[in-house]
N, C-alpha and C positions, 0 to 999 in steps of 0.2 A: 438238647431240645427240652427235656423235662425241666432243667434249671431255668431256661428262658421263659417257659410257660409259667413256672412257679413265680418268677419275678414279676411277670406281667399281671398275674392274678393278685399278687401282693400289692402292686401299685393300684389296681382297681379297687381292692378292698379298703385301701387307705383314703380313697376319694370321699369327700363329704356327701356326694350325690350317688344315686343309683346310676350304673353305667353298664353299657354293653358295647362290644366292638364287633362291627360287621366286617367280615372278610371280603376280599376282592371278588370271590365267587359267590357272594351273598349267603355265607354261612356264619354261624356263631363262632367267633374266635375266643371270646372270654366274656363273662358276665359276673358282676359282683352280687353279693347277697342282698345289698340294699335294693337293687333293681328287682330281684326276685320277690322280696318281701313287699315292695311298694305296689306291685301289680298282682300279687298273689299267684305267682307262676309255679310254685312248688307243687309237683304232682299233677299239674295240668298240661305241661308241655315240656319237651326235651330242651334243656338249655346248656347241655354239655358241649364242649368245644367240638366243632365239626358238624353240629346239628344244623338243619335247614333254618334259615332266618324267618321265612314267611310264616310258619305256624306261631313263632314267638310274637311276631308283630300282630297277628290276628288275635292272639290272647290278650295282648296289651290293649289293642283298639277296642276290644269287647268291654273294657272298663270305662271307656269314654262316655260322657253324657250324650254326646252327639257324634255320629260316625263322621270322620273327616272326608272331605271331597278328594283328598289325594290318595293315591295307592302307594304301596311299598315301592320305593325308588331303588334302583340298582346303585351299586357303588360308583359305576362310571357316570351315572346321571348326577349323583351328589357331587362327585369330584369335578364334573364339568362346570359346575357353577362357581367353584373356587371361592366359596364364601360361607361364613358361619350363618346358621339359621336357628332362630329361637321362636318358640310358640308356647302360649299359655293355654292349657287344656283342662276344662272342668271334667271331673270323673263322676260316675253315677252315685258314688257314696258321699258326694259333697265336697271332696277334696279338690284342690286345684294344683295341677302339675305344670312346671315349666320344663319343656323339652328342648334340648339343644342338639344340633347335629353339626359335626365338624369333620370335613374330609381329612384323611391321613395320607401323607406322601412319603416316599422313600428319599434317600439322599440325592438320587438322580431325577427326582420328579415323578417317579412311577407311582401309580395309585396302589396303595396297600389296603385300603378299606375306609371305614368311617367310624367315628366314635359318637355314640348316642348317650346322652346323659339326661337324667330326670331328677328334678328337685321338687319336694313338696312345699309349695308356697302358700298353703291354705291360711296359715296364721298371718303371714305378711299381707295377704289380700283382705283378711278380716280387719286388721289394723288400718289398712288403707281405707276401707269402707267406713270404719269408725271415725277416722280423721276427716274424711270427706263430710260425714254427717255433722261432726263438730264444727267444721268450717262453715257449713251452711247455716247452722244454728247461730254462730257468732255473727255471720253476715246479716241475718235477720234481726238480731239484737241491735247491731250497729245501725241498721236501717230505721228501726223503731226509735232509737236514741236520736238519730239525726232528724227524724220527723218531729219528735217532741221538742228538740232544741229550736228547730226552725219555727214551729208554731208558737212556742213560748217567746222567742225573740221578737217575732212579728207582733204578737198581742201586747207585749210590754213596750215596744217602741212607740206605738200610737199614743198612749197617755203621756209618755215621756216627752214627745214632741209638743203636746199641748202644754205641759208644765213649763218647758223652756220658752214657748211662745208667750205665755202669760207672764213669765219672769221679765221678758223683754218689754212687754206692755207696761207692767207695774214700775219698771225702772225708768221709763220715759217720763220726763218732767211734765208732759202734757197730762199724764194721769193724776197729777197732784203730788205735792211734796211728801217725802218720807222722813221719818225720824231716823236717828242714827241706829237705834235698835231695829227698826223695821228694815232698814237697808242691810243690816248685818244678817237678819233672818233671810232676806231675799237672796243675798249672796250665798248663804249656806245651802239654800234650796237649789240654786242654779249650779253650784259647784258639785253637789252630790248627783244632780240629774245628769250633768255632763259626764261624770265618772260612770254612772250606770249606762249611759249611752255608749261609752267606750267598751264596757263589758259586753253589751249586746252585740256591738260590731264585731268583737273578737269571737263571740259564740257563733255568729252567723258565718264568719269566715271559716271557722273550724268545721261547721256543718257542711259548707260547700267543699272544703278540702277533703272531707271524709266521703262525701257522696261521689264526687268526681275529682280524681287527683289533679293537682296543679299541673298544667302542661309545661314541659321543659323543652327549651330550644337550645340544643347543644352546638357549641362552637368553640373557638379558641378563647381561653380566659387568661388575660394578663393579670396575674395574681397581685403584683405590686399595685397596679392601678385599682384593682378591686378593693384591696385593703385600704388604700388612701381614701377612695370614694366613700367607703362604709364609715370610716372614722369621721370624715368631714361631714357626712350626712347627720351624724349624731353630735356635732360640735355644739349645737345649741343646748342639747340635753346635758352634755358633760360640763359645759360652762356653768349652766344653771345649778348643777349639783356641786360645783366647786371642787372638781377633781382634776388632777393633771393627767394628761394622756401622752404616752410616748409610742412611737412606731419604730420597729426595727425590721427592715426588709433585706433579705438575702437574695442573691440572683438565682434564677432557675428557669426552666422552660415553661411555656404556656401549657395550661392543662385543658383537657376537654370537659366542658361543662356548660351550664347555663349561668352566664356571668350575672345577669339581673337577679336570679334567685339566690345565688351564692352571696352576692353583695348584701342582699336583704338578710340572709342568715347571719353574716358577720355584724351587720348593723344592729341586729336584735341582741347579739351577745354583748356588744359594747353598751347598748342601752340598758340591758339588765345590770351590767357591771356598775354603771353610773347610778342606777336606782338603789343598789344595795351597798354602795360605798359612801361612808360619811364624808362631809366636806373636809378638804385637806388631804384626802387620800389620793391614790393614783391608779391608773389603768395602763398596763403595758401590753401592747399588741406586737407579736413577733411572728414572722413568717420565714420558714426555712424549707429547703427541698434537698432530698438525697438523690435526685435524679429519677426516682420512681414514684415518690409520694410527696405532696406538699403537706406541711404541718403548720397550722396557724394556732398560736396560743393567745388567749385573752385572759390575762392575769389581773386580779384586782386586790385591794387591801380592805375589802368590805367585810360583811358579817359571815361570809363563807357558807358552805353547805355541810351539815353534819355528815360524817362518813357513812352512817347507816342509810342515808337518803340519797346517796350519789346516783343510784339508778332510778329510784322512785320519782325524782323530779322531772323525768322525761315522760311520765305517764299522764294521761288526760286528767286535768283538773287537780293534780296534786301540787301542793305547795309545802315546802319544808316548814316545820313548826316555828323556827326562828324568824322566818319571813312573815308568817301569819301573826305571831305575837308582836312583831315589831311594827305592825300597822302599815306595811308596805303594800301598795295596791297591786293587783294582778289577778289573773284568772286561772293560772296553772296550765295554760294551753300553748303559750309561745314556744317553750322548749320542745313540746311534743311535735309541733308542726316543723320546727327548725330541724330536729333530728330526722324527720321523715324526708325532707328535701336532701339532706346530706346523704342518707342511706340510698336514696334513688340515684345518687351520683357514684355509688359504690364505695362511699366513704364511711366515716364513723365520727360521732361526737360524744365526748365523755367529759367528766369533771373530776378534779382532784383538789386536794388541799394545797393552798399556797403557803410556802414557808413563811412563818411569821404571822399568819392569819390571812383570811380571804380565800378566794377560789381561783382555780385555773381551768378554764374551759378550753379543751383541745379539739381542733377540727383537723381531721386527716383525710386527704383526698388523693386518689390515684391520678397521676399525670395522664394516663391513657384513657381516663373516663371509666364509666361503669362497664362491668362485664355483661355477658348475655343475660344473667339472672336478674340484673338491675336495669336492663335496657328499657327506655321509655316506650 
């Protein structure tokens, strides 16, 4: 008997939590030192094996910030529920305790008692509160940023519209003849105004996407059809860039997702590949499936992405130095929005170096669609 009790006590002392075992006749079977220290029971109440449980519970409850509405429950009442119970309880000294109650049964289903454990989660709750405050601060900063972008985009669009309108008027022969130099100046004004208008359109799209997430309509996605349509959609861009495009499609099941949004994602990757690949280069699009995930690679022979910026290029407004210095147009928002759509599908978008030069953007999507944490 002494050996059994010693083993039981050793097990309780090894637990990372405070613990006390309630016997079937509502007495103390065993309690570990962590439980005694947590509630300051030493010298206040008898916690030896066989002692009545009620005084122990009264001493513990006295440390609660607010007296609970429940009373001490008997072993039979606890066992009758046949379920685990957990409660977070603030104490008068500012700590927060998580209390768990688990019924204990013998091999034949007879009620032996219940196990009560207590864990100090004060630090966890503090970090949780800090994280919540940080998230609220970030949300407010994002709101301010979106407001600024929306206002700036709107205020800049009005004069740009006037500039483009006057360009059209001046280019009309009715307005009078223009010299070659004058026509060149006018074309430069129109070209840069159109480019700025595109930047503002992207900024406003990003603002809307941040303020309210793009709605996703989930259904069956034929991946082969999606890839073909995305590449065909960018055929004008790739042809103008003078790059060769190949498609390699492997068989696989339909995946659950928003085909329209995913097609746009892939089209954006193909468009980027064409933009950063010199004439005479190539873009290879390959789609494979292992039964659980679809993998789509968009590989190009372009300028590539320096390794130290493989993650940074997915941040808002970031552009790799070689893209900036090369004079390639862009806002640094396309990949941010693209990865956001992919992750809302439970997938991932990454970039790696292409053997021999260039970049490989890899899109991985689960066949089953997003899990609960990514559900729209």
